[in-house]
TORKOLLO-403802 format. One record per residue (C-alpha): residue number from 1; x, y, z; chain; residue in three letters. Coordinates in Angstrom, 2 decimals, decimal comma, always signed. Last residue first. Layout:
N
{resi=NUM; east=X; north=Y; up=Z; chain=A; resn=Ala}
...
end
This chain:
162
{resi=162; east=+3,24; north=+18,77; up=-2,84; chain=A; resn=Lys}
{resi=161; east=+2,89; north=+17,82; up=-6,53; chain=A; resn=Val}
{resi=160; east=+6,30; north=+18,86; up=-7,83; chain=A; resn=Lys}
{resi=159; east=+6,98; north=+18,16; up=-11,49; chain=A; resn=Val}
{resi=158; east=+9,36; north=+15,47; up=-12,72; chain=A; resn=Phe}
{resi=157; east=+10,88; north=+14,75; up=-16,13; chain=A; resn=Asp}
{resi=156; east=+12,17; north=+11,16; up=-16,33; chain=A; resn=Leu}
{resi=155; east=+14,88; north=+10,21; up=-18,80; chain=A; resn=Gln}
{resi=154; east=+15,90; north=+6,64; up=-19,45; chain=A; resn=Leu}
{resi=153; east=+18,53; north=+4,57; up=-21,28; chain=A; resn=Phe}
{resi=152; east=+21,08; north=+7,29; up=-22,02; chain=A; resn=Lys}
{resi=151; east=+24,18; north=+5,74; up=-23,60; chain=A; resn=Lys}
{resi=150; east=+27,40; north=+6,31; up=-21,62; chain=A; resn=Gly}
{resi=149; east=+28,85; north=+2,82; up=-22,19; chain=A; resn=Glu}
{resi=148; east=+28,15; north=+1,87; up=-18,56; chain=A; resn=Asn}
{resi=147; east=+24,46; north=+2,64; up=-19,09; chain=A; resn=Asn}
{resi=146; east=+23,06; north=+6,13; up=-18,55; chain=A; resn=Tyr}
{resi=145; east=+20,09; north=+7,22; up=-16,42; chain=A; resn=Gly}
{resi=144; east=+18,64; north=+10,72; up=-16,47; chain=A; resn=Lys}
{resi=143; east=+16,44; north=+12,32; up=-13,81; chain=A; resn=Trp}
{resi=142; east=+14,97; north=+15,75; up=-14,54; chain=A; resn=Thr}
{resi=141; east=+13,73; north=+18,46; up=-12,18; chain=A; resn=Trp}
{resi=140; east=+10,76; north=+20,77; up=-11,88; chain=A; resn=Glu}
{resi=139; east=+8,95; north=+22,83; up=-9,20; chain=A; resn=Asp}
{resi=138; east=+11,80; north=+24,73; up=-7,53; chain=A; resn=Gln}
{resi=137; east=+13,53; north=+25,22; up=-10,89; chain=A; resn=Asn}
{resi=136; east=+15,36; north=+23,08; up=-13,45; chain=A; resn=Ile}
{resi=135; east=+17,14; north=+20,82; up=-10,96; chain=A; resn=Ile}
{resi=134; east=+19,17; north=+18,27; up=-12,92; chain=A; resn=Ile}
{resi=133; east=+19,58; north=+14,78; up=-11,51; chain=A; resn=Asn}
{resi=132; east=+22,13; north=+12,56; up=-13,26; chain=A; resn=Glu}
{resi=131; east=+22,68; north=+8,85; up=-13,04; chain=A; resn=Leu}
{resi=130; east=+25,56; north=+6,70; up=-14,22; chain=A; resn=Arg}
{resi=129; east=+25,93; north=+3,05; up=-15,04; chain=A; resn=Gly}
{resi=128; east=+27,45; north=-0,24; up=-13,99; chain=A; resn=Tyr}
{resi=127; east=+30,59; north=+1,20; up=-12,40; chain=A; resn=Val}
{resi=126; east=+33,10; north=-1,46; up=-11,39; chain=A; resn=Pro}
{resi=125; east=+34,38; north=-0,18; up=-9,09; chain=A; resn=Gln}
{resi=124; east=+33,20; north=+2,23; up=-6,38; chain=A; resn=Pro}
{resi=123; east=+32,08; north=-0,66; up=-4,14; chain=A; resn=Asn}
{resi=122; east=+28,75; north=+0,43; up=-2,61; chain=A; resn=Phe}
{resi=121; east=+27,31; north=-3,10; up=-2,87; chain=A; resn=Asn}
{resi=120; east=+27,62; north=-3,10; up=-6,67; chain=A; resn=Gly}
{resi=119; east=+27,78; north=+0,31; up=-8,34; chain=A; resn=Val}
{resi=118; east=+25,53; north=+2,83; up=-10,07; chain=A; resn=Met}
{resi=117; east=+27,37; north=+6,14; up=-10,33; chain=A; resn=Val}
{resi=116; east=+26,02; north=+9,52; up=-9,32; chain=A; resn=Gly}
{resi=115; east=+25,82; north=+13,11; up=-10,48; chain=A; resn=Asp}
{resi=114; east=+23,67; north=+15,84; up=-8,89; chain=A; resn=Phe}
{resi=113; east=+23,20; north=+19,11; up=-10,74; chain=A; resn=Lys}
{resi=112; east=+21,53; north=+22,38; up=-9,69; chain=A; resn=Thr}
{resi=111; east=+23,91; north=+23,76; up=-7,02; chain=A; resn=Asp}
{resi=110; east=+26,84; north=+22,29; up=-8,93; chain=A; resn=Ser}
{resi=109; east=+28,67; north=+18,95; up=-8,99; chain=A; resn=Thr}
{resi=108; east=+26,40; north=+17,56; up=-6,26; chain=A; resn=Phe}
{resi=107; east=+27,38; north=+14,11; up=-5,09; chain=A; resn=Ser}
{resi=106; east=+26,80; north=+10,45; up=-5,83; chain=A; resn=Gly}
{resi=105; east=+27,17; north=+6,80; up=-4,86; chain=A; resn=Ile}
{resi=104; east=+24,78; north=+4,08; up=-6,00; chain=A; resn=Trp}
{resi=103; east=+23,42; north=+0,75; up=-4,84; chain=A; resn=Thr}
{resi=102; east=+21,02; north=-1,74; up=-6,40; chain=A; resn=Gly}
{resi=101; east=+18,46; north=-4,20; up=-5,13; chain=A; resn=Tyr}
{resi=100; east=+16,22; north=-6,92; up=-6,52; chain=A; resn=Tyr}
{resi=99; east=+13,64; north=-8,16; up=-4,00; chain=A; resn=Gly}
{resi=98; east=+10,75; north=-7,97; up=-6,49; chain=A; resn=Ser}
{resi=97; east=+9,37; north=-4,96; up=-4,56; chain=A; resn=Val}
{resi=96; east=+12,53; north=-3,09; up=-5,58; chain=A; resn=Leu}
{resi=95; east=+15,13; north=-2,04; up=-3,01; chain=A; resn=Leu}
{resi=94; east=+17,33; north=+0,88; up=-4,01; chain=A; resn=Thr}
{resi=93; east=+20,22; north=+1,78; up=-1,71; chain=A; resn=Phe}
{resi=92; east=+21,78; north=+5,22; up=-1,92; chain=A; resn=Gly}
{resi=91; east=+25,07; north=+6,65; up=-0,68; chain=A; resn=Tyr}
{resi=90; east=+25,57; north=+10,43; up=-0,76; chain=A; resn=Phe}
{resi=89; east=+29,07; north=+11,83; up=-0,97; chain=A; resn=Lys}
{resi=88; east=+31,16; north=+14,46; up=+0,81; chain=A; resn=Gly}
{resi=87; east=+33,62; north=+11,71; up=+1,78; chain=A; resn=Thr}
{resi=86; east=+33,87; north=+12,46; up=+5,52; chain=A; resn=Ser}
{resi=85; east=+30,41; north=+14,09; up=+5,52; chain=A; resn=Ser}
{resi=84; east=+28,76; north=+10,80; up=+4,56; chain=A; resn=Asp}
{resi=83; east=+25,17; north=+11,46; up=+3,45; chain=A; resn=Tyr}
{resi=82; east=+22,66; north=+8,61; up=+3,55; chain=A; resn=Ser}
{resi=81; east=+19,89; north=+7,71; up=+1,12; chain=A; resn=Ile}
{resi=80; east=+17,16; north=+5,14; up=+1,77; chain=A; resn=Pro}
{resi=79; east=+15,26; north=+4,07; up=-1,35; chain=A; resn=Asn}
{resi=78; east=+12,10; north=+1,96; up=-1,28; chain=A; resn=Phe}
{resi=77; east=+10,86; north=+0,74; up=-4,64; chain=A; resn=Ser}
{resi=76; east=+7,85; north=+0,23; up=-6,92; chain=A; resn=Val}
{resi=75; east=+4,76; north=+0,27; up=-4,68; chain=A; resn=Pro}
{resi=74; east=+1,33; north=+0,26; up=-6,39; chain=A; resn=Thr}
{resi=73; east=-1,27; north=+3,02; up=-5,88; chain=A; resn=Lys}
{resi=72; east=-4,58; north=+2,62; up=-7,75; chain=A; resn=Glu}
{resi=71; east=-6,07; north=+5,67; up=-9,53; chain=A; resn=Gly}
{resi=70; east=-5,92; north=+4,18; up=-13,03; chain=A; resn=Asn}
{resi=69; east=-2,32; north=+3,22; up=-12,37; chain=A; resn=Val}
{resi=68; east=-0,54; north=+5,23; up=-9,68; chain=A; resn=Val}
{resi=67; east=+3,02; north=+4,02; up=-9,50; chain=A; resn=His}
{resi=66; east=+5,26; north=+4,14; up=-6,44; chain=A; resn=Tyr}
{resi=65; east=+8,64; north=+5,37; up=-5,31; chain=A; resn=Ile}
{resi=64; east=+9,32; north=+6,08; up=-1,63; chain=A; resn=Asp}
{resi=63; east=+12,50; north=+8,11; up=-1,31; chain=A; resn=Val}
{resi=62; east=+14,03; north=+8,19; up=+2,14; chain=A; resn=Ile}
{resi=61; east=+16,51; north=+10,77; up=+3,29; chain=A; resn=Phe}
{resi=60; east=+19,54; north=+10,91; up=+5,56; chain=A; resn=Ala}
{resi=59; east=+21,83; north=+13,34; up=+7,34; chain=A; resn=Gln}
{resi=58; east=+19,65; north=+15,03; up=+9,99; chain=A; resn=Ser}
{resi=57; east=+17,09; north=+12,34; up=+10,71; chain=A; resn=Gly}
{resi=56; east=+15,14; north=+10,80; up=+7,86; chain=A; resn=Tyr}
{resi=55; east=+13,93; north=+13,57; up=+5,56; chain=A; resn=Pro}
{resi=54; east=+11,19; north=+12,68; up=+3,04; chain=A; resn=Ile}
{resi=53; east=+11,31; north=+12,40; up=-0,76; chain=A; resn=Phe}
{resi=52; east=+8,15; north=+11,00; up=-2,42; chain=A; resn=Asp}
{resi=51; east=+8,88; north=+9,89; up=-5,98; chain=A; resn=Trp}
{resi=50; east=+5,61; north=+9,37; up=-7,84; chain=A; resn=Val}
{resi=49; east=+5,20; north=+7,55; up=-11,15; chain=A; resn=Glu}
{resi=48; east=+1,96; north=+8,18; up=-13,05; chain=A; resn=Ile}
{resi=47; east=+0,52; north=+5,43; up=-15,23; chain=A; resn=Thr}
{resi=46; east=-2,57; north=+5,39; up=-17,47; chain=A; resn=Asp}
{resi=45; east=-1,02; north=+6,30; up=-20,82; chain=A; resn=Lys}
{resi=44; east=+2,49; north=+5,60; up=-19,63; chain=A; resn=Gly}
{resi=43; east=+5,26; north=+6,68; up=-17,28; chain=A; resn=Arg}
{resi=42; east=+4,14; north=+10,28; up=-16,61; chain=A; resn=Val}
{resi=41; east=+6,25; north=+11,95; up=-13,94; chain=A; resn=Thr}
{resi=40; east=+5,51; north=+12,93; up=-10,37; chain=A; resn=Gln}
{resi=39; east=+7,24; north=+14,60; up=-7,46; chain=A; resn=Trp}
{resi=38; east=+6,32; north=+14,47; up=-3,78; chain=A; resn=Ala}
{resi=37; east=+8,26; north=+16,51; up=-1,24; chain=A; resn=Gly}
{resi=36; east=+11,93; north=+17,08; up=-0,52; chain=A; resn=Leu}
{resi=35; east=+14,13; north=+17,39; up=-3,63; chain=A; resn=Phe}
{resi=34; east=+15,53; north=+20,81; up=-2,75; chain=A; resn=Lys}
{resi=33; east=+16,57; north=+19,20; up=+0,55; chain=A; resn=Lys}
{resi=32; east=+19,46; north=+17,58; up=-1,34; chain=A; resn=Met}
{resi=31; east=+21,02; north=+21,03; up=-1,83; chain=A; resn=Leu}
{resi=30; east=+20,73; north=+21,80; up=+1,88; chain=A; resn=Lys}
{resi=29; east=+22,39; north=+18,46; up=+2,66; chain=A; resn=Leu}
{resi=28; east=+25,17; north=+19,19; up=+0,16; chain=A; resn=Pro}
{resi=27; east=+26,01; north=+22,53; up=+1,84; chain=A; resn=Asp}
{resi=26; east=+27,47; north=+24,68; up=-0,92; chain=A; resn=Ala}
{resi=25; east=+31,22; north=+25,38; up=-0,93; chain=A; resn=Asn}
{resi=24; east=+32,21; north=+22,29; up=-2,92; chain=A; resn=Gln}
{resi=23; east=+29,33; north=+22,71; up=-5,38; chain=A; resn=Ala}
{resi=22; east=+30,16; north=+26,39; up=-5,92; chain=A; resn=Val}
{resi=21; east=+33,84; north=+25,51; up=-6,36; chain=A; resn=Ile}
{resi=20; east=+32,96; north=+22,83; up=-8,96; chain=A; resn=Ala}
{resi=19; east=+30,84; north=+25,32; up=-10,88; chain=A; resn=Gly}
{resi=18; east=+33,65; north=+27,88; up=-10,74; chain=A; resn=Cys}
{resi=17; east=+36,08; north=+25,31; up=-12,14; chain=A; resn=Ala}
{resi=16; east=+33,70; north=+24,43; up=-14,96; chain=A; resn=Phe}
{resi=15; east=+33,23; north=+28,14; up=-15,80; chain=A; resn=Ser}
{resi=14; east=+36,99; north=+28,67; up=-15,62; chain=A; resn=Leu}
{resi=13; east=+37,60; north=+25,84; up=-18,08; chain=A; resn=Leu}
{resi=12; east=+35,08; north=+27,31; up=-20,51; chain=A; resn=Val}
{resi=11; east=+36,60; north=+30,78; up=-20,17; chain=A; resn=Leu}
{resi=10; east=+40,13; north=+29,41; up=-20,71; chain=A; resn=Val}
{resi=9; east=+39,01; north=+27,53; up=-23,83; chain=A; resn=Ile}
{resi=8; east=+37,36; north=+30,66; up=-25,23; chain=A; resn=Gly}
{resi=7; east=+40,46; north=+32,76; up=-24,55; chain=A; resn=Thr}
{resi=6; east=+42,56; north=+30,09; up=-26,30; chain=A; resn=Leu}
{resi=5; east=+40,28; north=+30,21; up=-29,36; chain=A; resn=Phe}
{resi=4; east=+40,26; north=+34,02; up=-29,43; chain=A; resn=Thr}
{resi=3; east=+44,09; north=+34,11; up=-29,13; chain=A; resn=Lys}
{resi=2; east=+44,48; north=+31,51; up=-31,87; chain=A; resn=Lys}
{resi=1; east=+42,29; north=+33,62; up=-34,19; chain=A; resn=Met}
end
């Protein structure tokens, strides 16, 4: 029984290690390019939220987020994202139309999962929350937001529109 339990633990640890190795060996910019294009999620009875990912040079991206309410487009936020090859991390800035802003730092932990932390002015501490992007397939992905206590506060399920 102990041998089976220990074998199971070793297999689990190896699977995590292999996932980390895949993420370290994969090109983060190529992985981020999986998000290029327009993606939408339902935010209410009459509201669609669209995240439009576009490349910006060779190491950056812009995400234009807007709502479509009863056919009318309304801006939500503008989000430049930059990749720093010296740290292997992406740095994002979210600017809401209200003027409020937030910053985050993240990286791919596998070829289908991106993890990030919400921080103030790109300072790694304190962490205000965590975000997670999970690529399901080429036409679907999920965004999850967690508060600083680890409780999920939002999940958005996206489908590709173009």
